[in-house]
C-alpha positions in Angstrom: -26.0 4.8 76.9 -27.7 1.7 78.0 -26.4 -2.0 77.2 -28.7 -2.2 74.3 -27.7 1.1 72.9 -24.1 0.3 73.3 -24.3 -3.1 71.5 -26.5 -1.7 68.9 -24.0 1.0 68.1 -21.1 -1.2 68.4 -22.9 -3.5 65.7 -23.5 -0.5 63.5 -19.8 0.5 63.8 -18.1 -2.7 62.8 -20.9 -3.5 60.2 -20.6 -0.1 58.4 -18.7 2.9 59.5 -15.4 1.2 60.3 -15.7 -1.7 57.8 -15.9 1.1 55.2 -13.1 3.1 56.8 -10.6 0.3 57.7 -11.6 -2.4 55.3 -12.7 -6.2 55.7 -12.1 -7.1 59.4 -11.1 -10.9 58.5 -8.2 -9.4 56.0 -7.4 -6.6 58.3 -6.8 -8.8 61.3 -4.9 -11.4 59.3 -2.5 -8.7 58.2 -2.0 -7.6 61.6 -1.6 -11.1 62.8 1.2 -11.5 60.4 2.9 -8.3 61.3 2.8 -9.0 65.1 3.7 -12.5 64.4 6.9 -11.6 62.7 7.7 -8.7 65.0 7.3 -11.2 68.2 8.5 -14.5 66.5 5.6 -16.0 67.9 2.4 -16.9 66.2 -0.4 -14.4 66.9 -3.9 -15.5 65.3 -6.5 -13.1 63.9 -8.7 -14.0 67.0 -5.6 -13.1 69.2 -5.5 -9.6 67.6 -9.1 -9.1 68.5 -8.4 -10.0 72.2 -5.3 -8.0 72.3 -7.1 -4.9 71.1 -9.7 -5.6 73.5 -7.1 -5.6 76.2 -5.9 -2.2 75.0 -9.4 -0.9 75.3 -9.7 -2.4 78.8 -6.5 -0.4 79.6 -7.7 2.7 78.2 -11.0 2.3 80.5 -9.0 2.0 83.4 -7.8 5.6 82.7 -11.1 7.0 81.1 -14.2 4.9 82.2 -16.8 7.6 81.3 -15.4 7.9 77.4 -18.0 5.9 75.6 -15.7 5.1 72.6 -13.6 2.7 74.6 -16.8 0.7 75.6 -18.1 0.7 72.1 -14.8 -0.6 70.7 -14.5 -3.2 73.3 -17.8 -4.7 72.4 -16.9 -4.3 68.8 -13.5 -6.1 69.1 -15.4 -8.9 71.3 -17.8 -9.5 68.3 -15.0 -9.7 65.5 -12.8 -11.9 67.8 -15.8 -14.2 68.2 -16.7 -14.3 64.6 -13.1 -15.1 63.7 -12.7 -17.7 66.5 -16.0 -19.4 65.9 -15.6 -19.5 62.1 -12.2 -21.1 62.0 -10.0 -17.9 61.3 -9.6 -18.3 57.5 -6.2 -16.8 56.7 -6.2 -14.4 53.6 
């Protein structure tokens, strides 16, 4: 896959397939934010959730750099995190 194919596929996944399977990104990351904040006793924003999931994907890439799904997910988490951060992370 080239960079355009990776970004195109990541866009397709976060816009359709995964949204249909996992629900609305804003609502999902807000829910994860609340759970992680409660568990750690520190506020973790929805954008932090995206950044931390991106770090998870980076950790997986260190073990499996040739696994395309990790790269696609990393691009998807970056897009979701950017959207949340740039749109003031509306809490749901």
